[in-house]
C-alpha positions as CSV (number, residue, x, y, z in Angstrom):
1,M,-50.1,-25.4,-30.0
2,W,-50.8,-23.4,-26.9
3,N,-54.5,-24.6,-26.7
4,R,-53.4,-28.3,-27.5
5,F,-50.7,-28.1,-24.7
6,I,-53.2,-26.7,-22.2
7,K,-55.7,-29.3,-23.0
8,D,-53.5,-32.2,-22.8
9,L,-51.6,-30.9,-19.7
10,K,-55.0,-31.0,-18.0
11,A,-55.9,-34.4,-19.3
12,Y,-52.7,-36.1,-18.7
13,F,-51.4,-34.3,-15.5
14,P,-53.3,-36.9,-13.1
15,Y,-51.4,-39.6,-15.0
16,A,-47.9,-37.8,-14.4
17,R,-48.9,-37.2,-10.5
18,F,-50.0,-40.7,-10.1
19,S,-47.0,-42.2,-11.6
20,A,-44.7,-39.9,-9.8
21,K,-46.3,-41.1,-6.6
22,S,-45.7,-44.8,-7.8
23,D,-42.1,-44.1,-8.5
24,L,-41.3,-42.5,-5.2
25,K,-42.9,-45.6,-3.3
26,A,-41.3,-48.1,-5.5
27,E,-37.8,-46.2,-5.1
28,V,-38.0,-47.0,-1.2
29,A,-39.8,-50.2,-1.2
30,S,-36.8,-52.4,-0.7
31,S,-34.7,-50.0,1.3
32,Y,-34.5,-50.6,5.1
33,L,-34.0,-46.9,5.5
34,N,-36.7,-46.0,3.0
35,W,-37.6,-42.3,2.7
36,L,-34.4,-41.3,4.9
37,W,-32.2,-42.0,1.8
38,W,-33.8,-39.0,0.1
39,I,-32.2,-36.9,2.9
40,L,-29.1,-38.9,3.6
41,D,-27.9,-39.0,0.0
42,P,-27.7,-35.0,-0.6
43,L,-26.3,-34.7,3.1
44,L,-23.4,-37.3,2.4
45,Y,-22.3,-35.6,-0.5
46,M,-22.6,-32.2,1.1
47,L,-20.2,-33.7,4.0
48,V,-17.7,-34.9,1.3
49,Y,-17.4,-31.7,-0.5
50,S,-17.5,-29.8,2.7
51,F,-14.5,-32.1,4.1
52,I,-12.5,-31.8,0.7
53,T,-12.9,-28.1,0.6
54,V,-12.7,-26.7,4.1
55,I,-10.1,-29.4,5.5
56,V,-8.0,-30.2,2.5
57,F,-8.0,-27.0,0.6
58,Q,-8.7,-24.6,3.5
59,S,-11.6,-22.6,2.4
60,K,-13.1,-20.0,4.5
61,V,-16.4,-19.5,3.1
62,D,-19.2,-18.4,5.3
63,Y,-21.8,-21.0,6.0
64,F,-19.9,-23.4,3.7
65,P,-22.1,-26.6,4.3
66,I,-25.2,-24.6,3.4
67,F,-23.4,-23.1,0.6
68,V,-22.4,-26.6,-0.9
69,F,-26.0,-27.9,-0.2
70,I,-27.7,-25.1,-2.2
71,G,-25.4,-25.7,-5.1
72,L,-26.1,-29.5,-4.9
73,T,-29.7,-29.2,-4.8
74,L,-30.0,-27.0,-7.7
75,W,-27.5,-28.9,-9.7
76,N,-29.0,-32.3,-9.1
77,F,-32.5,-31.3,-10.0
78,F,-31.0,-30.0,-13.3
79,S,-28.7,-32.7,-14.2
80,K,-30.7,-35.8,-13.2
81,N,-33.7,-34.7,-15.3
82,V,-31.6,-33.5,-18.3
83,Q,-29.6,-36.7,-18.2
84,G,-32.4,-39.0,-17.6
85,S,-34.6,-37.5,-20.6
86,V,-32.2,-38.9,-23.1
87,K,-33.4,-42.5,-23.0
88,M,-36.8,-41.6,-21.6
89,V,-38.9,-42.4,-24.8
90,R,-37.1,-45.8,-25.2
91,Q,-37.4,-46.8,-21.5
92,N,-41.1,-46.1,-21.6
93,S,-41.2,-47.7,-24.9
94,G,-44.2,-50.2,-23.5
95,I,-46.5,-47.1,-22.9
96,V,-45.5,-45.1,-25.8
97,S,-46.1,-48.1,-28.3
98,K,-49.5,-48.8,-27.0
99,V,-51.2,-45.7,-25.7
100,Y,-50.9,-42.2,-26.9
101,I,-49.5,-39.9,-24.4
102,P,-47.7,-36.7,-25.1
103,K,-44.1,-37.3,-24.5
104,Y,-43.3,-34.1,-22.6
105,I,-45.6,-35.7,-20.0
106,L,-43.0,-38.2,-19.1
107,I,-40.7,-35.3,-18.3
108,L,-43.2,-33.7,-16.2
109,Q,-43.5,-37.0,-14.2
110,K,-40.0,-37.2,-13.6
111,L,-40.1,-33.5,-12.6
112,I,-42.5,-34.0,-10.0
113,V,-40.5,-36.9,-8.4
114,S,-37.2,-34.8,-8.6
115,G,-39.2,-31.6,-7.4
116,F,-40.5,-33.6,-4.2
117,K,-37.0,-34.4,-3.3
118,M,-35.6,-31.0,-4.0
119,M,-38.3,-29.7,-1.6
120,I,-37.0,-31.9,1.3
121,C,-33.5,-30.7,0.4
122,W,-34.8,-27.1,0.8
123,A,-36.5,-28.1,4.2
124,L,-33.2,-29.4,5.3
125,I,-31.6,-26.0,4.3
126,V,-34.0,-23.8,6.2
127,I,-33.2,-26.1,9.2
128,M,-29.4,-25.7,8.8
129,M,-29.8,-21.9,8.1
130,A,-31.6,-21.5,11.5
131,F,-28.7,-23.8,13.2
132,Y,-26.1,-21.6,11.7
133,R,-28.2,-18.5,12.5
134,V,-27.9,-16.8,9.1
135,P,-29.2,-13.4,9.3
136,L,-32.5,-13.0,7.0
137,T,-33.7,-10.3,4.9
138,W,-36.4,-9.7,2.3
139,N,-34.1,-10.8,-0.3
140,V,-34.8,-14.5,0.6
141,L,-38.0,-14.2,-1.4
142,Y,-35.8,-14.1,-4.5
143,I,-35.5,-17.8,-4.0
144,F,-39.0,-18.4,-5.6
145,P,-38.3,-16.9,-9.0
146,I,-35.1,-18.8,-9.0
147,L,-36.7,-22.1,-8.5
148,V,-39.3,-21.3,-11.0
149,E,-36.6,-20.4,-13.3
150,I,-34.8,-23.6,-12.8
151,V,-37.8,-25.8,-13.4
152,L,-38.6,-23.9,-16.6
153,L,-35.0,-24.4,-17.7
154,T,-34.9,-28.1,-17.0
155,F,-38.3,-28.6,-18.5
156,G,-37.1,-27.0,-21.9
157,C,-33.7,-28.7,-22.1
158,S,-35.2,-31.9,-21.2
159,C,-37.8,-31.8,-24.0
160,I,-35.3,-30.9,-26.4
161,I,-33.0,-33.8,-25.4
162,L,-35.7,-36.1,-25.3
163,H,-36.7,-35.3,-29.0
164,F,-32.8,-35.9,-30.1
165,G,-32.3,-38.9,-27.7
166,V,-34.7,-40.8,-29.8
167,Y,-32.5,-40.6,-33.1
168,V,-29.1,-40.2,-31.6
169,D,-27.9,-43.3,-29.6
170,D,-24.5,-41.6,-28.7
171,L,-26.3,-38.7,-27.2
172,F,-26.3,-40.4,-23.7
173,N,-22.7,-40.3,-23.6
174,V,-22.2,-36.8,-25.0
175,T,-24.7,-35.6,-22.5
176,Q,-22.7,-37.2,-19.6
177,V,-19.6,-35.4,-20.7
178,V,-21.1,-31.8,-21.4
179,L,-22.9,-32.3,-17.9
180,R,-19.6,-33.1,-16.0
181,L,-18.2,-30.1,-17.7
182,I,-20.9,-28.0,-16.5
183,F,-20.5,-29.3,-13.1
184,Y,-17.3,-28.1,-12.7
185,M,-18.0,-24.8,-14.3
186,S,-21.0,-24.1,-11.9
187,G,-19.4,-23.2,-8.8
188,I,-20.9,-26.2,-6.6
189,F,-18.1,-26.1,-4.1
190,Y,-16.5,-22.9,-5.0
191,S,-17.7,-19.2,-5.4
192,I,-17.4,-17.9,-8.8
193,G,-18.0,-14.5,-7.8
194,D,-14.9,-14.7,-5.3
195,R,-12.7,-17.1,-7.0
196,V,-12.9,-16.8,-10.7
197,P,-10.9,-13.7,-12.1
198,E,-12.7,-11.5,-15.0
199,P,-13.6,-11.8,-17.8
200,Y,-13.9,-15.6,-17.0
201,K,-16.4,-14.9,-14.1
202,T,-18.8,-12.8,-16.5
203,I,-18.6,-15.6,-19.1
204,M,-19.4,-18.3,-16.5
205,L,-22.2,-16.4,-14.9
206,T,-23.7,-15.2,-18.2
207,C,-23.5,-18.3,-20.3
208,N,-24.1,-20.9,-17.9
209,P,-27.7,-20.4,-16.4
210,V,-27.2,-22.9,-13.7
211,S,-24.0,-21.3,-12.3
212,M,-26.0,-18.1,-12.3
213,L,-28.9,-19.5,-10.2
214,I,-26.6,-21.2,-7.9
215,E,-24.9,-18.1,-7.2
216,S,-28.0,-15.9,-7.0
217,G,-29.6,-18.6,-4.6
218,R,-26.6,-18.2,-2.2
219,R,-26.8,-14.5,-2.4
220,C,-30.2,-13.9,-1.5
221,L,-30.1,-16.8,1.1
222,L,-26.9,-16.5,2.8
223,Y,-25.3,-13.2,2.2
224,E,-28.4,-10.7,2.4
225,S,-27.8,-9.6,-1.0
226,V,-29.7,-9.3,-4.3
227,P,-29.2,-12.0,-7.1
228,Y,-28.3,-11.5,-10.4
229,R,-31.7,-10.1,-11.4
230,K,-30.9,-9.1,-15.2
231,S,-29.5,-12.5,-15.7
232,I,-32.4,-14.1,-14.2
233,L,-34.8,-12.3,-16.3
234,V,-32.7,-12.9,-19.6
235,W,-32.4,-16.6,-18.8
236,G,-36.1,-16.5,-17.7
237,V,-37.1,-15.6,-21.2
238,I,-34.6,-17.8,-22.8
239,S,-36.1,-20.8,-20.6
240,V,-39.6,-20.0,-21.8
241,L,-38.5,-20.2,-25.4
242,L,-36.7,-23.6,-24.8
243,C,-39.8,-25.0,-23.4
244,V,-41.9,-23.9,-26.4
245,A,-39.4,-25.1,-28.8
246,G,-39.1,-28.4,-27.0
247,V,-42.9,-28.9,-26.8
248,H,-43.1,-28.0,-30.6
249,L,-40.5,-30.5,-31.6
250,I,-42.2,-33.3,-29.8
251,Y,-45.6,-32.5,-31.1
252,K,-44.3,-32.3,-34.6
253,N,-42.2,-35.5,-34.4
254,E,-43.6,-37.8,-31.7
255,N,-45.8,-39.8,-34.2
256,S,-42.4,-40.8,-35.7
257,Y,-40.7,-42.1,-32.4
258,V,-42.5,-45.6,-32.3
259,K,-41.0,-46.0,-35.7
260,V,-37.6,-45.3,-35.0
261,M,-37.7,-47.4,-31.8
């Protein structure tokens, strides 16, 4: 399977890249603000959460706008791709039914689109860190394995969800509910490490990889601390296994997807 995966990736990656570029152009073609929406959308969410938490609930978290922005950036990348993968085969039935393409390439194409938007958000985070004069240490370099892991985790989960989404129509609604639950348990607008008591804190950071990665990103970027390195290593291995399992499921069953549709 590994040789086939590498061969298909080399053969179909240009399609994923071209399709992603076309999606990005089409997304802003009819908008007056064009690509500025990619900046305004996360910024507006950040302002809303900051207002509610700082003004209404009197939160005193240091660098809170950046704190929220880091959480939203990682969460949006994960949640939008996982939720979008449920109906991905059906939404691309015109391509899937006429031309062979490994179905995980459809996920890869969406990851490229989301990854491009995420890089814009990280550029804004860097600007905000400079504006707030956040002190930097070598721990900021931990953000790179964190980004690699969120991509692997998202790809693995998306492949598995894509497979079962072909057969289970109600999976989209179930995924929405589960993601909403994970959202509130991921510490987007609060600190799990500071606000959640034991043993719930350990459970949330151990069993929810998204919350662990968000907390780790904040620790290394904002608070001159090391991330949860053991958890990153463990979930890195699990993410790779999810990718392998997801690609295997797709290869094994993708010939039957057209029949089900």
